[in-house]
C-alpha positions as CSV (number, residue, x, y, z in Angstrom):
1,M,-49.0,149.1,-91.2
2,D,-46.7,146.1,-91.8
3,R,-48.6,144.1,-89.1
4,L,-52.0,145.0,-90.8
5,N,-50.6,143.9,-94.2
6,F,-49.4,140.6,-92.8
7,K,-52.8,139.9,-91.0
8,V,-54.7,140.5,-94.3
9,F,-52.3,138.3,-96.1
10,Q,-52.8,135.7,-93.5
11,Q,-56.7,136.0,-93.7
12,F,-56.4,135.9,-97.5
13,W,-54.3,132.6,-97.5
14,T,-56.6,130.9,-94.9
15,I,-59.3,131.3,-97.3
16,A,-57.4,130.5,-100.5
17,K,-55.3,127.7,-99.3
18,P,-58.0,124.8,-99.4
19,Y,-58.6,125.5,-103.1
20,W,-55.2,125.5,-104.3
21,Q,-54.0,122.6,-102.1
22,G,-57.2,120.5,-102.0
23,D,-59.1,118.2,-104.4
24,E,-59.2,120.6,-107.4
25,K,-55.5,121.8,-107.0
26,W,-54.2,120.3,-110.2
27,K,-57.0,121.6,-112.4
28,A,-56.6,125.1,-110.6
29,R,-52.8,125.1,-111.1
30,G,-53.1,123.9,-114.7
31,L,-55.3,126.8,-115.6
32,L,-53.1,129.3,-113.6
33,F,-50.0,127.8,-115.5
34,G,-51.9,128.4,-118.8
35,V,-52.7,132.0,-117.7
36,V,-49.0,132.6,-116.8
37,L,-47.8,131.1,-120.1
38,F,-50.0,133.3,-122.1
39,L,-49.0,136.3,-120.0
40,L,-45.2,135.5,-120.5
41,A,-45.8,135.3,-124.4
42,Y,-47.7,138.5,-124.8
43,T,-45.3,140.3,-122.5
44,G,-42.3,139.2,-124.8
45,L,-44.3,140.4,-127.8
46,S,-45.0,143.8,-126.1
47,V,-41.2,144.3,-125.9
48,I,-40.9,143.7,-129.6
49,L,-43.8,146.1,-130.4
50,N,-42.2,148.7,-128.0
51,N,-39.0,148.5,-130.0
52,K,-40.6,148.6,-133.5
53,R,-42.6,151.6,-132.5
54,G,-39.2,153.3,-132.0
55,V,-37.9,152.0,-135.2
56,L,-40.9,153.3,-137.0
57,I,-40.2,156.8,-135.8
58,S,-36.5,156.6,-136.5
59,A,-37.3,155.4,-140.1
60,L,-39.6,158.2,-140.5
61,S,-37.1,160.8,-139.3
62,T,-34.5,159.5,-141.6
63,R,-36.8,159.0,-144.5
64,D,-35.7,155.4,-144.9
65,E,-38.7,153.9,-146.8
66,A,-37.4,150.4,-147.1
67,R,-36.7,150.1,-143.2
68,F,-40.3,151.7,-142.6
69,W,-42.2,149.1,-144.6
70,Q,-40.1,146.3,-143.3
71,T,-40.9,147.6,-139.7
72,V,-44.6,147.8,-140.6
73,S,-44.7,144.2,-141.9
74,I,-43.0,143.0,-138.6
75,F,-45.3,145.1,-136.4
76,I,-48.5,143.7,-138.2
77,A,-47.1,140.0,-137.9
78,V,-46.5,140.5,-134.2
79,L,-50.0,142.0,-133.7
80,V,-51.6,139.0,-135.5
81,V,-50.1,136.7,-132.8
82,Y,-50.3,139.5,-130.1
83,A,-54.2,139.9,-130.1
84,P,-55.4,136.4,-129.8
85,L,-52.7,135.9,-127.1
86,L,-54.1,138.7,-125.0
87,A,-57.7,137.6,-125.7
88,G,-56.6,134.0,-124.6
89,Y,-55.0,135.2,-121.3
90,R,-58.2,137.1,-120.3
91,Y,-60.4,134.2,-121.1
92,L,-58.4,131.7,-119.0
93,R,-58.1,134.2,-116.2
94,D,-61.8,134.8,-116.1
95,R,-62.3,131.0,-116.4
96,L,-60.1,130.2,-113.4
97,S,-61.7,133.1,-111.5
98,L,-65.2,131.3,-112.2
99,Q,-63.9,127.9,-111.3
100,W,-62.6,129.2,-108.0
101,R,-65.8,131.1,-107.3
102,K,-67.8,128.0,-107.8
103,W,-65.7,126.0,-105.4
104,L,-65.6,128.7,-102.9
105,T,-69.3,129.4,-102.9
106,T,-70.1,125.6,-102.7
107,R,-67.8,125.4,-99.6
108,F,-69.4,128.4,-98.0
109,V,-73.0,127.2,-98.8
110,E,-72.1,123.8,-97.4
111,N,-70.7,125.2,-94.1
112,Y,-73.6,127.7,-93.9
113,F,-76.1,124.9,-93.8
114,S,-73.9,122.5,-91.7
115,D,-74.9,122.1,-88.1
116,R,-77.6,124.8,-88.7
117,A,-74.9,127.5,-88.8
118,Y,-77.4,129.8,-90.6
119,Y,-79.6,129.5,-87.6
120,E,-76.8,130.3,-85.1
121,L,-76.0,133.3,-87.1
122,T,-79.1,135.0,-86.0
123,A,-77.9,135.2,-82.6
124,N,-74.5,136.7,-83.6
125,P,-74.8,140.4,-84.7
126,E,-71.2,140.7,-85.6
127,I,-71.5,138.5,-88.7
128,D,-73.9,140.8,-90.5
129,N,-75.6,140.0,-94.0
130,P,-74.2,136.5,-94.7
131,D,-76.1,136.6,-97.9
132,Q,-74.0,139.4,-99.2
133,R,-70.9,137.7,-98.1
134,I,-71.6,134.5,-99.9
135,A,-72.9,136.3,-103.1
136,E,-70.8,139.2,-103.6
137,D,-67.7,139.0,-101.2
138,V,-66.8,135.5,-102.6
139,R,-67.0,136.8,-106.2
140,S,-65.1,139.8,-105.3
141,F,-62.5,137.6,-103.5
142,T,-61.9,135.4,-106.4
143,Q,-61.8,138.0,-109.2
144,E,-59.8,140.4,-107.4
145,S,-57.3,137.8,-106.0
146,L,-56.6,136.6,-109.6
147,T,-56.6,140.1,-110.9
148,F,-53.9,141.4,-108.2
149,L,-51.8,138.2,-108.7
150,L,-51.7,138.4,-112.3
151,V,-50.9,142.2,-112.2
152,L,-48.0,141.3,-109.8
153,V,-46.6,138.6,-112.2
154,E,-47.2,140.9,-115.3
155,S,-45.4,143.7,-113.4
156,V,-42.4,141.3,-112.5
157,L,-42.1,140.1,-116.1
158,S,-42.5,143.8,-117.4
159,V,-39.6,145.0,-115.1
160,I,-37.3,142.1,-116.3
161,A,-38.3,142.4,-120.0
162,F,-38.2,146.5,-120.3
163,S,-35.4,147.1,-117.8
164,G,-33.0,145.6,-120.1
165,V,-34.2,148.0,-122.8
166,L,-34.1,150.9,-120.6
167,W,-30.7,150.0,-119.2
168,N,-29.1,149.9,-122.7
169,I,-30.7,153.5,-123.3
170,S,-29.8,155.0,-120.0
171,K,-28.4,153.4,-116.7
172,P,-29.2,156.5,-114.4
173,L,-32.7,156.5,-115.6
174,V,-33.2,152.9,-114.3
175,I,-31.6,153.8,-111.0
176,F,-33.8,156.9,-110.6
177,L,-36.9,154.9,-111.5
178,V,-36.5,152.2,-108.9
179,L,-35.8,154.7,-106.1
180,Y,-38.8,156.8,-107.2
181,A,-41.3,153.9,-107.4
182,V,-40.1,152.6,-103.9
183,T,-40.5,155.9,-102.3
184,G,-44.0,156.5,-103.6
185,T,-45.1,153.0,-102.7
186,V,-43.8,153.5,-99.1
187,V,-45.4,156.8,-98.7
188,T,-48.7,155.8,-100.0
189,T,-48.9,152.8,-98.0
190,F,-48.0,154.4,-94.6
191,V,-50.1,157.5,-95.0
192,F,-53.4,156.0,-96.6
193,G,-53.2,152.3,-95.7
194,K,-55.1,151.9,-92.3
195,P,-57.8,154.8,-92.9
196,L,-58.7,153.5,-96.3
197,V,-59.0,149.8,-95.1
198,R,-61.1,150.9,-92.1
199,L,-63.5,153.1,-94.3
200,N,-63.9,150.5,-97.0
201,F,-64.7,147.9,-94.4
202,E,-67.4,150.2,-93.0
203,Q,-68.8,151.0,-96.5
204,L,-69.3,147.3,-97.4
205,K,-71.4,146.9,-94.1
206,K,-73.3,150.0,-94.3
207,E,-74.2,149.2,-98.0
208,A,-75.3,145.7,-96.9
209,D,-77.4,147.2,-94.2
210,F,-79.0,149.6,-96.4
211,R,-80.0,147.1,-99.1
212,F,-81.3,144.7,-96.3
213,S,-83.6,147.4,-94.9
214,L,-85.2,147.6,-98.3
215,V,-85.4,143.9,-98.7
216,R,-87.4,143.6,-95.4
217,I,-89.7,146.2,-96.5
218,R,-90.6,144.1,-99.5
219,E,-91.0,141.0,-97.5
220,N,-93.2,142.7,-94.8
221,A,-95.1,145.2,-97.3
222,E,-98.6,143.9,-96.1
223,A,-97.8,144.4,-92.4
224,I,-96.4,147.8,-92.9
225,A,-99.3,148.9,-94.8
226,F,-101.8,147.6,-92.2
227,Y,-99.7,149.4,-89.6
228,R,-99.4,152.5,-91.8
229,G,-95.7,152.5,-90.7
230,E,-94.6,154.2,-94.0
231,D,-93.1,157.3,-92.1
232,Q,-91.2,155.2,-89.6
233,E,-89.9,152.8,-92.3
234,S,-89.0,155.6,-94.6
235,N,-87.0,157.4,-91.9
236,Q,-85.2,154.3,-91.1
237,V,-84.3,153.6,-94.7
238,K,-83.1,157.3,-95.2
239,S,-81.3,157.1,-91.9
240,R,-79.2,153.9,-93.2
241,F,-78.6,155.7,-96.5
242,L,-77.4,158.8,-94.6
243,E,-74.7,156.5,-92.8
244,V,-73.8,155.3,-96.5
245,F,-73.6,158.9,-97.6
246,E,-71.5,160.1,-94.7
247,N,-69.0,157.1,-95.0
248,V,-68.6,157.8,-98.6
249,K,-68.0,161.4,-98.1
250,R,-65.1,160.5,-95.6
251,L,-63.9,158.1,-98.3
252,L,-63.9,160.7,-101.0
253,I,-61.8,163.1,-98.7
254,W,-59.1,160.2,-98.5
255,E,-59.5,159.5,-102.2
256,L,-59.1,163.1,-103.1
257,N,-55.7,163.3,-101.2
258,L,-54.6,160.1,-102.6
259,N,-55.5,161.2,-106.2
260,V,-53.6,164.4,-105.9
261,L,-50.5,162.5,-104.8
262,T,-50.8,159.8,-107.4
263,N,-51.6,162.2,-110.4
264,A,-48.8,164.3,-109.5
265,Y,-46.5,161.1,-108.9
266,E,-47.4,159.5,-112.0
267,F,-46.8,162.7,-114.3
268,I,-43.1,162.4,-114.2
269,P,-42.8,159.1,-116.3
270,F,-44.2,160.9,-119.4
271,I,-41.6,163.6,-119.5
272,L,-38.5,162.2,-117.7
273,P,-37.3,159.9,-120.5
274,A,-37.4,162.6,-123.1
275,L,-35.4,164.9,-120.9
276,V,-32.8,162.2,-120.1
277,V,-32.4,161.1,-123.9
278,A,-32.6,164.6,-125.5
279,P,-28.9,165.5,-125.2
280,A,-27.9,162.4,-127.1
281,I,-30.5,163.1,-129.7
282,F,-29.2,166.5,-130.2
283,A,-25.8,165.4,-130.4
284,G,-26.4,163.0,-133.0
285,E,-25.4,159.9,-130.9
286,M,-28.9,158.4,-130.7
287,E,-31.9,157.9,-133.1
288,V,-35.0,160.0,-132.7
289,G,-37.0,156.9,-132.3
290,K,-35.1,155.9,-129.0
291,V,-37.1,158.7,-127.4
292,T,-40.4,156.6,-128.0
293,E,-38.9,153.4,-127.1
294,A,-37.4,154.8,-123.9
295,Q,-40.6,156.5,-122.9
296,G,-42.6,153.2,-123.6
297,A,-40.2,151.0,-121.6
298,F,-40.0,153.6,-118.7
299,I,-43.8,153.7,-118.4
300,R,-44.1,149.9,-118.5
301,V,-41.3,149.5,-115.8
302,F,-42.6,152.4,-113.8
303,F,-46.3,151.4,-113.6
304,S,-45.1,147.8,-112.9
305,L,-42.9,149.0,-109.8
306,N,-45.8,151.4,-109.0
307,V,-48.5,148.7,-108.9
308,V,-49.3,149.4,-105.2
309,V,-49.8,153.1,-105.6
310,A,-51.8,152.9,-108.9
311,R,-54.1,150.2,-107.4
312,F,-54.0,151.3,-103.7
313,Q,-57.8,152.3,-103.5
314,A,-58.9,149.0,-105.1
315,L,-56.3,147.1,-102.8
316,T,-57.8,148.6,-99.6
317,T,-61.3,147.7,-100.6
318,F,-60.1,144.2,-101.4
319,G,-58.5,144.0,-98.2
320,A,-61.8,145.0,-96.4
321,G,-63.7,142.2,-98.2
322,I,-61.1,139.7,-97.0
323,S,-61.7,140.7,-93.5
324,R,-65.5,140.3,-93.8
325,L,-65.1,136.9,-95.6
326,Y,-62.5,135.7,-93.2
327,S,-64.7,136.4,-90.0
328,F,-67.7,134.7,-91.8
329,A,-65.6,131.6,-92.6
330,A,-64.0,131.6,-89.0
331,F,-67.6,131.5,-87.6
332,L,-68.7,128.8,-90.0
333,E,-65.9,126.5,-89.3
334,Q,-65.4,127.1,-85.6
335,E,-65.8,124.2,-83.3
336,Q,-68.2,124.7,-80.5
337,D,-66.2,124.2,-77.3
338,S,-67.9,125.5,-74.2
339,E,-67.2,124.5,-70.6
340,E,-70.8,125.3,-69.8
341,P,-73.1,122.4,-69.2
342,T,-75.3,121.6,-72.1
343,I,-78.4,119.6,-72.7
344,Q,-77.6,115.9,-73.9
345,T,-79.4,114.3,-76.6
346,I,-79.9,110.7,-77.0
347,E,-81.6,109.0,-80.1
348,E,-83.9,106.4,-79.2
349,N,-87.3,105.3,-80.7
350,K,-89.2,107.3,-78.2
351,L,-89.8,111.0,-77.0
352,A,-88.9,111.7,-73.4
353,I,-87.3,114.5,-71.4
354,E,-85.4,113.7,-68.1
355,H,-84.4,116.3,-65.5
356,L,-84.4,119.1,-68.1
357,T,-83.5,122.7,-67.0
358,L,-83.7,124.9,-70.0
359,L,-82.0,128.2,-70.3
360,T,-82.1,130.9,-72.9
361,P,-79.0,130.8,-75.3
362,N,-77.3,133.6,-73.5
363,R,-77.8,131.6,-70.4
364,Q,-79.1,134.9,-68.5
365,R,-82.6,133.4,-67.8
366,T,-83.9,130.0,-66.8
367,L,-87.2,129.0,-68.6
368,V,-88.0,125.4,-67.2
369,R,-86.5,123.6,-64.2
370,D,-86.1,119.9,-63.7
371,L,-88.9,118.8,-66.4
372,S,-89.3,115.0,-66.7
373,I,-91.9,113.5,-69.1
374,E,-92.4,110.7,-71.7
375,L,-94.8,110.9,-74.4
376,P,-96.4,107.3,-75.2
377,E,-96.4,106.5,-79.0
378,Q,-99.5,107.5,-81.0
379,Q,-100.4,110.0,-78.4
380,G,-100.6,113.6,-78.2
381,L,-99.0,116.1,-75.8
382,L,-100.1,119.6,-75.5
383,V,-98.0,122.2,-74.2
384,M,-99.5,125.4,-72.7
385,G,-98.7,128.4,-70.6
386,A,-98.4,132.2,-70.6
387,S,-96.4,133.9,-73.3
388,G,-92.5,133.9,-72.5
389,C,-92.8,130.6,-70.2
390,G,-90.6,128.7,-72.6
391,K,-93.2,126.6,-74.8
392,S,-91.5,127.3,-78.2
393,S,-88.1,127.1,-76.5
394,L,-88.8,123.6,-75.5
395,L,-89.5,122.7,-79.1
396,R,-86.2,124.3,-80.1
397,A,-84.5,122.2,-77.5
398,I,-86.0,119.0,-78.9
399,A,-85.1,120.0,-82.4
400,G,-81.5,120.6,-81.2
401,L,-81.4,124.3,-81.9
402,W,-81.0,125.2,-78.4
403,N,-78.6,123.3,-75.9
404,A,-78.1,125.9,-73.1
405,G,-79.1,124.1,-69.8
406,E,-78.9,120.5,-68.3
407,G,-80.6,117.3,-68.6
408,T,-81.3,114.8,-71.2
409,I,-83.7,114.7,-74.3
410,I,-84.4,111.3,-75.8
411,R,-85.8,111.5,-79.2
412,P,-85.9,109.6,-82.5
413,N,-83.5,110.5,-85.3
414,L,-84.7,113.8,-86.7
415,D,-85.4,112.1,-90.0
416,Q,-88.4,110.6,-88.3
417,V,-89.7,113.9,-86.9
418,L,-91.5,116.7,-88.8
419,F,-91.5,120.0,-87.3
420,L,-94.4,122.5,-88.1
421,P,-93.0,126.0,-86.9
422,Q,-95.2,128.9,-85.7
423,R,-94.7,130.8,-89.0
424,P,-95.5,128.6,-91.9
425,Y,-92.6,128.4,-94.6
426,M,-93.3,128.5,-98.1
427,V,-90.4,127.4,-100.2
428,L,-89.4,128.9,-103.5
429,G,-90.8,126.6,-106.3
430,T,-93.8,125.0,-107.6
431,L,-97.1,123.8,-105.6
432,R,-95.7,120.3,-105.8
433,D,-92.5,121.5,-104.0
434,Q,-94.6,123.0,-101.3
435,L,-96.4,119.8,-100.6
436,L,-93.3,117.5,-100.7
437,Y,-91.0,119.9,-98.6
438,P,-88.6,118.9,-97.1
439,N,-88.5,115.5,-99.0
440,P,-88.5,116.5,-102.8
441,E,-87.4,113.0,-103.5
442,L,-90.7,111.6,-102.8
443,E,-92.5,110.2,-105.8
444,I,-96.2,110.8,-105.4
445,E,-98.9,110.8,-108.1
446,D,-100.9,113.9,-108.8
447,E,-104.1,112.0,-107.7
448,Q,-102.6,111.3,-104.4
449,L,-101.5,115.0,-103.9
450,Q,-104.9,116.2,-104.9
451,K,-106.4,113.9,-102.3
452,I,-104.2,115.2,-99.7
453,L,-105.2,118.8,-100.6
454,E,-108.9,118.0,-100.4
455,Q,-108.3,116.5,-96.9
456,V,-107.0,120.0,-95.6
457,N,-109.8,121.8,-97.6
458,L,-107.3,123.1,-100.3
459,G,-108.8,121.0,-103.1
460,N,-109.3,124.3,-105.2
461,L,-105.5,125.1,-105.4
462,V,-104.7,123.2,-108.4
463,D,-107.4,124.8,-110.6
464,R,-106.9,128.2,-108.9
465,F,-103.2,128.2,-110.0
466,G,-103.1,126.1,-113.0
467,G,-101.5,122.7,-111.8
468,F,-99.0,121.2,-109.5
469,E,-96.1,122.8,-111.6
470,A,-97.5,126.3,-111.1
471,K,-94.9,128.6,-109.5
472,Q,-95.9,131.5,-107.2
473,D,-94.7,133.6,-104.3
474,W,-96.7,131.3,-102.2
475,S,-96.4,133.4,-99.0
476,D,-98.1,136.3,-100.8
477,V,-100.8,134.6,-102.6
478,L,-101.9,132.5,-99.9
479,S,-103.5,133.5,-96.7
480,L,-101.9,132.5,-93.4
481,G,-104.7,130.0,-92.8
482,E,-104.1,128.5,-96.2
483,Q,-100.5,128.2,-95.6
484,Q,-101.0,126.6,-92.3
485,R,-103.3,124.0,-94.0
486,L,-100.7,123.5,-96.7
487,T,-98.0,122.7,-94.1
488,F,-100.3,120.3,-92.4
489,A,-100.7,118.6,-95.8
490,R,-96.8,118.1,-95.8
491,L,-97.3,116.2,-92.5
492,L,-100.1,114.0,-94.0
493,L,-97.9,113.2,-97.0
494,N,-94.7,112.5,-95.2
495,K,-96.4,110.5,-92.5
496,P,-93.7,111.0,-89.9
497,N,-93.5,108.8,-86.7
498,Y,-93.2,112.0,-84.7
499,A,-94.7,115.6,-85.3
500,I,-93.9,118.8,-83.3
501,L,-96.6,121.6,-84.0
502,D,-95.7,125.1,-82.6
503,E,-99.2,126.8,-82.7
504,A,-99.6,125.3,-86.2
505,T,-103.4,125.9,-86.3
506,S,-103.4,129.5,-84.7
507,A,-104.9,131.0,-87.9
508,L,-107.7,128.4,-88.3
509,D,-111.2,128.1,-87.4
510,Q,-112.2,125.4,-84.9
511,A,-113.9,123.4,-87.8
512,N,-110.4,123.3,-89.8
513,E,-108.5,122.8,-86.7
514,E,-110.5,119.7,-85.7
515,L,-110.4,118.4,-89.2
516,L,-106.6,118.5,-89.4
517,Y,-106.0,116.9,-85.9
518,E,-108.6,114.0,-86.7
519,H,-106.3,113.3,-89.9
520,L,-103.1,113.4,-87.6
521,E,-104.7,110.9,-85.2
522,R,-105.7,108.7,-88.2
523,I,-102.2,108.3,-89.6
524,G,-100.9,107.2,-86.1
525,T,-98.4,109.8,-85.7
526,T,-97.1,110.7,-82.1
527,F,-97.4,114.4,-81.8
528,L,-96.6,117.4,-79.5
529,S,-98.3,120.6,-79.8
530,V,-97.9,124.1,-78.5
531,G,-101.0,126.2,-78.3
532,H,-103.1,128.8,-76.3
533,R,-106.6,127.5,-77.3
534,S,-108.4,125.6,-74.8
535,T,-110.2,123.7,-77.5
536,L,-106.8,122.1,-78.4
537,A,-106.9,119.9,-75.2
538,K,-109.6,117.5,-76.7
539,Y,-107.2,116.3,-79.4
540,H,-104.4,115.4,-76.8
541,Q,-104.0,112.7,-74.1
542,M,-101.8,114.9,-71.8
543,I,-101.3,118.5,-71.1
544,L,-98.1,120.0,-70.0
545,E,-98.6,123.4,-68.4
546,L,-95.5,125.6,-67.9
547,S,-95.5,128.6,-65.5
548,Q,-93.6,131.8,-65.5
549,D,-91.9,130.7,-62.1
550,Q,-90.1,127.9,-64.0
551,T,-92.4,125.2,-62.6
552,W,-94.5,122.7,-64.5
553,K,-97.6,120.7,-64.1
554,L,-98.8,117.5,-66.0
555,K,-102.6,117.2,-66.5
556,Q,-105.2,115.2,-68.1
557,P,-107.5,116.9,-70.7
558,L,-110.6,116.3,-68.4
559,E,-108.9,118.2,-65.7
560,E,-108.2,121.0,-68.1
561,V,-111.8,121.1,-69.1
562,Q,-113.1,121.1,-65.7
563,S,-110.8,123.7,-64.4
564,G,-112.6,126.1,-67.0
565,K,-109.3,127.1,-68.6
């Protein structure tokens, strides 16, 4: 269990260290100092309030009216200061938590998009639900970290402040209290620690999987409706919820046992001080108010020493969240160091492939062997072949998404290349955002945007949706053909030197397909297309045919037409 606690602490510090020792360290430390200062002040006032509660009881028992009203006046004066101190402490604590969350979220988001880590994650099933880890686990990490740290600081201050009070009332009570709290902490940690951490880790994962299954249904509602797959989808959702349910049941059993222990364990502080102080009260050696003062001090010291037991369930959940966040951070920040040969990429102002042997990312299958080809400027190359022969994989290699294999890819800087993937991507935002993606900084007049829309036969979109600033869920309101034409409009607006098209016109009729390729040739872009239709051949100067046996053949369009393919 000690090894587990040390491992969790190591993981915690790995995540937390860059913030507290990085560029924002002085701002963070300043806020933390302010929080601790407020905490120290209101803890000191808590000691005074606890003492005055006892004096009030003593004044009432002796019917000392002057002492009673004097104590009430002091009590109220202390409260006037105590209330804003406590509110200020909570504000600074939450503000520090918010600042930390902002910094940590920014760091994770930057690493998530750096080197296309978000894409690499799709092939790593161990790092599930990255969206939840960024949105929820980061929030929990920063909030709970500060909560537990400040609870610990408050506990130390309370032990120091109230132990003195308790020591003056009864020394044996202090000794018993320390032994009692340490015993309870050790027993709880060793018995419940490992099972609860494991179950809470599984709970976070299963809850995320359940939520993700519901999100997928919303995103693919139309396809499911066409397939009439409601029963299968319903069963899958219920199955994932059943996993959540069963794990929660196991958690409840462990929490039941923990609560039985902690409830019995925490009952003693409410009765023990009175039992210890009672003989002195009955003998007239101590004021009655000392019972209230002793009980208040005893409870503060006990719960301060007992902080692990009292918050054990929350600590185990927090520990599980740390493990998830740590594994995510480790993946995002890892350096790709493989002894396996990889495809080399050279940046030049041309597109060529030299002796390329392309493998799947897991290196279990060879797709293309010893491919060499160069695409002349302002010409088109069509890649054809049976499904699964590596057509789209070749485009991924050119884009730098896959590097498993050998050989060299020579291509321009990716800023000069625009990729149109097989599945059109509609960004969140306005119609203008759709057209300018992925270069929103472009300043193009509405008239030019309208002209481009008309060129791709989408001239009615502005009137249909109410202007270029209209916001819609574009993947829902536009047909697949309209989406493909809209992505082609991006190409005509950006006018890249090179374009890579992966079945970018598969949902279009021949007339629209011909129109788009004519525009593409007119702007002088060098392009490489992947497609199945034989009609695509006439828009390209060369055809690369890939075969299932890893071989390839370079043809002229005329040969393709004459072959009858």
